[in-house]
C-alpha positions, 0 to 999 in steps of 0.5 A: 498753437496747442491750448489745453484741449479740453471744454470749458467747464460748467462749474468753472467760476465766472462767465464763458468769457472770463474763464476763457480769458483766464485760461488763455491767459495762463496758457499764453504766459506759462508758453503753452501758446507760443509767443508769435502764435496766430490766434486762431478762433476756430481752433480754439472755439473747437478746443473749448468747446464754445462759440465764436462770440465769448472768444472774441471777447476774451481775445479783446481783453488779452489784447487789451492787457497787452498779451495779444496784438492785432495787425491788419491783414494778419490777424491777432497773434501772442505777443513777442517781448523784446528786450528793449519793451522788457526794460521798458516794463522795468521803468514803469514798475519802479516808478509806479511800484515805488508809489505802490510801497509809500501808499501800502505804508500809509494805507495797509492794515496791521492784519494785511502787514501780518499777512505780508510777514507771513508770506516772507517767511515762507519764501524764505523757508523756500530759498533755504532749500532751493540751492538753485535761488529760483526765487526771482524767477518764480512766482514768489517774488511777484506774489510779493510785489502783487501782494504790496500792490494790493495794499496801496488800496488805490484801484487804478494802480491795483488795475495797472500793476496787477492786472497788465504789467504783472502778466507781461512780467510773467511772459518775459520770465518764461519767454526769456528764462534767464537764470539768476543768483540774485534770489536771495539778495532779493529776498533781502531786499523784500525785508527792507520794504517790509520793515518800512512799510511796517514802521510807517515809513512811506518815503523809505518804503518807495525809496526800497522799492524803487531800489529794489526794482532797479536793481532788477532791472540792472541785473537783467540787463547783464543777464542780456548783455551776456546773451549777445 
């Protein structure tokens, strides 16, 4: 396990458990702490220059959002996603993000939709400059989904999708590292979703989002089959 080995800065925002939770989450998602690694409280306490109490609170939160698992006689370890778990996440996302898009079409303000359009234009420029079409693998695609879930204005849905599943999806992208050429197509699908939200058409927004997530899942299934 190789977390960032500098102490938590006093100037960081939030409580000590908040800061440790955020930094450990990023280290896990980005692979600095490898999948399956044992979570060593003494090692982490030394690395971050903190006591065990705040660290245990942060680890408990990581366990609650599915990034850490704790088993009897084994202790806490970073989760290792299986292909089955990955596809289960996609099925959940298809249903919940479809509903989020429906609610976004009803609840997003005009300013929020304008910001979403600006984000999409930025993504379009990035894709034009990126011959590898890595948009689908990087955070651009996820940022778009994150923004729509926030636009649903449904607090429970935001908690589920923007905290728990969001980081599990990021984690699988690092763990599986599957290259894909779906970036331009995914971007076009994003444009159709925003069109529906902008028209205040909740049924079409939900339909387009569900279709988009389903196409992503089917693409992942193909990539997984090719790796076998």
